[in-house]
Structures are given as C-alpha cells and as structure tokens.
VOGU-3710 file (C-alpha; in Angstrom, 3 decimals, decimal comma):
1> xxxxxxxxxx> -4,723/11,818/21,939  -0,887/12,379/20,925  0,196/9,015/22,814  -2,445/7,340/20,725  -1,083/8,339/17,638  2,572/7,581/18,916  1,207/4,289/19,498  -0,626/3,950/16,545  1,705/5,701/14,222  -0,220/4,430/10,996
11> xxxxxxxxxx> -3,954/5,225/12,407  -6,470/5,993/9,689  -4,019/4,621/7,024  -5,113/2,143/4,460  -2,604/-0,362/3,284  -2,555/-3,174/0,642  -0,449/-6,099/0,596  -0,587/-8,017/-2,552  0,565/-11,964/-1,684  -1,282/-11,436/1,484
21> xxxxxxxxxx> -2,166/-14,543/2,266  0,823/-16,282/3,976  4,768/-16,078/4,536  5,825/-12,637/4,184  2,186/-10,896/3,033  0,714/-12,262/5,857  3,433/-11,380/8,657  3,436/-7,746/7,066  -0,374/-7,374/7,031  -0,166/-8,459/11,030
31> xxxxxxxxxx> 2,721/-6,036/11,247  0,780/-2,904/9,493  -2,285/-4,115/11,373  -0,738/-3,626/14,479  0,793/0,119/13,739  -2,955/0,920/13,300  -3,114/0,567/9,786  -6,671/-0,869/7,657  -5,043/-3,208/6,031  -6,347/-5,313/3,156
41> xxxxxxxxxx> -5,154/-8,292/2,178  -4,828/-9,614/-1,495  -4,103/-13,015/-3,502  -5,213/-15,312/-5,524  -6,066/-18,068/-2,922  -9,160/-17,830/-0,809  -8,686/-19,807/2,112  -5,366/-18,257/2,570  -6,754/-14,802/2,726  -10,054/-15,853/5,084
51> xxxxxxxxxx> -7,486/-17,668/7,361  -4,838/-14,177/7,514  -7,765/-11,908/8,037  -9,261/-14,130/10,560  -6,284/-14,255/12,476  -5,411/-10,368/12,549  -9,392/-9,786/13,389  -8,605/-11,860/16,182  -6,333/-9,495/17,752  -9,296/-6,495/17,336
61> xxxxxxxxxx> -7,484/-5,029/14,354  -9,106/-4,025/11,414  -8,528/-6,437/8,233  -10,100/-7,154/5,003  -9,223/-9,404/1,993  -10,009/-9,349/-1,590  -9,061/-11,895/-4,530  -6,708/-10,607/-7,094  -4,247/-11,703/-9,625  -1,463/-9,054/-10,245
71> xxxxxxxxxx> -0,804/-9,984/-13,579  -4,722/-9,338/-14,610  -4,613/-5,937/-15,498  -8,606/-5,808/-15,689  -8,266/-7,436/-12,140  -5,856/-4,608/-10,662  -7,840/-1,832/-11,919  -10,976/-3,255/-10,642  -9,459/-3,589/-7,017  -8,120/-0,281/-7,085
81> xxxxxxxxxx> -11,173/1,351/-7,993  -12,982/-0,564/-5,215  -10,442/0,564/-2,666  -11,073/4,091/-3,964  -14,533/3,843/-3,428  -14,700/2,009/0,030  -11,656/3,699/1,488  -11,245/6,859/-0,247  -7,922/6,454/0,241  -4,888/4,548/-0,208
91> xxxxxxxxxx> -1,415/5,137/1,736  0,651/2,356/1,444  1,032/-0,272/-1,289  3,301/-3,481/-0,345  4,043/-5,076/-3,844  4,991/-8,667/-2,102  3,054/-11,239/-4,464  5,586/-13,401/-6,240  6,294/-16,992/-7,660  9,164/-19,036/-8,449
101> xxxxxxxxxx> 9,616/-21,638/-11,166  13,191/-22,854/-11,711  14,658/-25,095/-14,155  17,930/-25,201/-16,753  18,199/-21,623/-18,502  18,158/-23,530/-22,150  15,355/-25,451/-21,379  12,975/-23,878/-19,582  9,658/-23,230/-21,721  9,113/-19,494/-22,539
111> xxxxxxxxxx> 5,454/-19,598/-21,554  7,370/-20,209/-17,557  9,203/-17,376/-18,148  6,478/-14,903/-19,356  4,376/-16,077/-16,462  6,777/-15,668/-13,745  7,387/-12,203/-15,037  3,659/-11,335/-15,324  3,519/-12,057/-11,566  6,806/-11,020/-10,426
121> xxxxxxxxxx> 7,329/-7,837/-12,541  4,560/-6,548/-14,190  2,000/-7,682/-11,187  4,205/-4,882/-9,785  3,784/-2,109/-12,024  0,286/-2,655/-12,306  -0,534/-2,244/-8,942  2,438/0,726/-8,334  0,695/2,522/-11,632  -2,622/2,635/-10,056
131> xxxxxxxxxx> -1,623/3,051/-6,397  0,316/6,510/-8,139  -2,815/7,633/-9,207  -4,613/6,894/-5,996  -1,829/8,535/-3,429  -1,036/11,719/-5,777  -1,505/14,920/-3,983  -1,687/12,986/-0,590  1,372/11,120/-0,742  2,057/7,380/0,679
141> xxxxxxxxxx> 4,384/4,665/0,863  5,283/1,790/-1,514  7,617/-1,007/-0,748  8,824/-3,646/-3,141  9,664/-7,267/-2,108  12,633/-8,207/-3,958  15,393/-10,463/-2,830  19,389/-10,892/-2,445  19,236/-12,506/-5,765  18,523/-9,203/-7,076
151> xxxxxxxxxx> 21,124/-7,402/-5,905  24,289/-7,222/-7,794  27,575/-9,352/-6,484  25,237/-11,693/-4,328  25,258/-15,309/-5,119  23,238/-16,866/-7,604  22,231/-20,014/-7,995  21,781/-22,385/-11,391  18,460/-22,707/-12,566  16,886/-19,530/-10,843
161> xxxxxxxxxx> 17,470/-17,075/-14,156  14,003/-16,156/-14,548  13,665/-15,526/-10,927  16,650/-13,464/-10,267  16,049/-11,515/-13,759  12,541/-10,378/-12,398  14,322/-9,548/-9,505  16,953/-7,107/-10,615  14,074/-5,406/-12,526  11,571/-4,940/-9,864
171> xxxxxxxxxx> 15,016/-3,547/-7,787  15,341/-1,201/-11,147  11,556/-0,518/-10,772  12,001/0,777/-7,181  14,932/3,288/-8,115  12,822/4,463/-11,192  9,521/5,299/-9,462  11,386/6,741/-6,164  12,538/9,169/-8,942  9,192/9,784/-10,142
181> xxxxxxxxxx> 7,378/9,553/-6,667  9,541/12,745/-4,919  7,606/15,493/-6,693  3,999/13,590/-5,499  5,502/12,763/-1,813  5,458/8,905/-2,639  7,940/7,019/-0,936  9,312/4,033/-3,023  11,691/1,426/-1,120  12,466/-2,263/-1,232
191> xxxxxxxxxx> 13,476/-5,070/0,684  15,977/-7,869/-0,179  15,481/-10,872/1,355  17,843/-13,808/1,173  16,394/-17,312/2,300  13,622/-16,732/4,511  11,617/-19,535/5,958  8,120/-19,827/3,731  6,196/-22,105/2,090  8,033/-20,820/-0,975
201> xxxxxxxxxx> 11,470/-21,622/0,134  10,480/-25,152/1,318  9,029/-26,195/-1,958  11,629/-24,507/-3,835  15,043/-25,695/-1,835  13,783/-28,187/1,266  17,370/-28,705/1,850  17,916/-24,840/3,116  17,067/-24,079/6,619  17,315/-20,753/8,129
211> xxxxxxxxxx> 16,090/-18,473/11,255  14,795/-15,851/9,308  11,243/-15,927/9,431  8,535/-13,853/7,534  7,631/-11,738/10,754  11,796/-10,494/10,887  11,187/-9,306/7,307  7,884/-7,812/8,041  9,460/-5,318/10,515  11,876/-4,051/8,134
221> xxxxxxxxxx> 8,518/-3,654/5,414  6,832/-2,195/8,544  9,687/0,382/9,091  9,807/1,413/5,439  6,065/2,245/5,617  6,081/4,341/8,349  7,588/7,870/8,292  7,578/8,457/11,639  10,694/5,807/11,384  11,804/6,047/7,740
231> xxxxxxxxxx> 11,374/9,788/7,448  12,025/10,786/3,936  13,831/7,584/2,803  13,318/6,673/-0,840  14,721/4,878/-3,444  16,438/2,203/-1,078  16,791/-1,588/-1,531  17,729/-3,060/2,153  19,481/-6,314/1,980  18,517/-9,055/4,551
241> xxxx> 21,284/-11,299/4,959  19,523/-14,477/6,274  21,007/-16,024/9,085  21,380/-19,292/7,831
//
C-alpha cells in the first residue's frame, strides 16, 4: 500500500483544470491523472474537452469534463457546487484558462480589454474564491498559469499591453492568496512560461519557434500541485524561460 501511495502521490485527490481542453491545460490534466488524481477538465469548447478526456481515459486514468466560461460568475458557482455534490472535495485548482488579444494600446477597444481581463484575471479570482471555500479545513493547492510577460524586468512586446497587465495582476493575486491561504493550509503558486508551442502562440505569433511544449510546463505545474515534491512552497512564481 505504501508503494502504491508513493507511485500515485495524488491518489484520491480531485483536481480541476480550467482551459483544460488543449495545450498546457490538457497536458496538465494528463500529468495530474498520471499521479493518481481524479481530474476534471473545464473549458468552453466541448469538442476539445471530449478529445482530452478520451485520451486520458484511454490510458486507464480518471478524467471527466465540464463546460465552463470562467468569466461567468453564475457558471463558476454552479461548477463548484457540482464538484462539491459529486466529489465531496477539491484538492487542486489549476487556473489555466486564458485568452490573448493584441493591438496598439491607443486603438484597442475597451470591450476587448474588459473581455481579456474577465477571462485571465476575473476568471481566476472567481475559481480561486470557490476553491478556498471547498479547501478550508482540508487544505489544497492552487496553481495560477501566468506568463513571463507578467514578470518584472522581462522583455515586453508592443501590442500586448492588455495581456501583460492581466498576467502581472495574476502574479500579484498569487502572492496575496498565498498569504490568505496559509492559515487554511492552502498553497498558492504560479508558473510563468515564456513561448510555448501551443495553438495560442501559433495564432498570436506564427513566426516564433520554440522547443518548449505544453508537457514541459505541465511537469512544473504538477510539481507545485504535489506536496510530496513541493512541500510547503507557497507564494512562488516559477519563471520558465523557453528554449527558442
């Protein structure tokens, strides 16, 4: 039994991954499932969710899906109520859902700013708030997926002001929630990857080439989710400098 728990350190734990239909989210769902977690992948795209869950289940691992727009407060509340009713617990939240819009700062419509911040920041806040409510008394781990764009002193690019602001805010949210989570044994950390070979990167910057894939980032996220590896680490933002 001891050997089994060592091989599957997240056995019996429930993990929710937002933006889990593709890219980093899908790779993270698979990585956590391989550690024994019961993963719930959430996104707005049903076809991607179905494909991700089928791929994980094909390996004999535990995965289910749920449609979710993280910017919709009522939808987030309903999702967490469903998790509480069906699973009775939540141990891990990976706030990975994000969108990317670009354009000159002075010309970008405020509706685009508001939508991007609603997904990238408000969505993480809504999910983390509900996760805190489920994790209190038991503890847990929250990992926010930020970006090198949200790390002070890294190179910034014209046209990505809204995205950069959202990721800076997510890094700040990580540190603030880590402080609040300590008394509840809730660890809150973040990863801040640079260029990663995902559909979002190919759409936003098709000229960029990188050897860093979603699975590389997922390994770091899984490390932060697993207290047997990351211990009591909280409030950290781990930068992942991509190998271009």
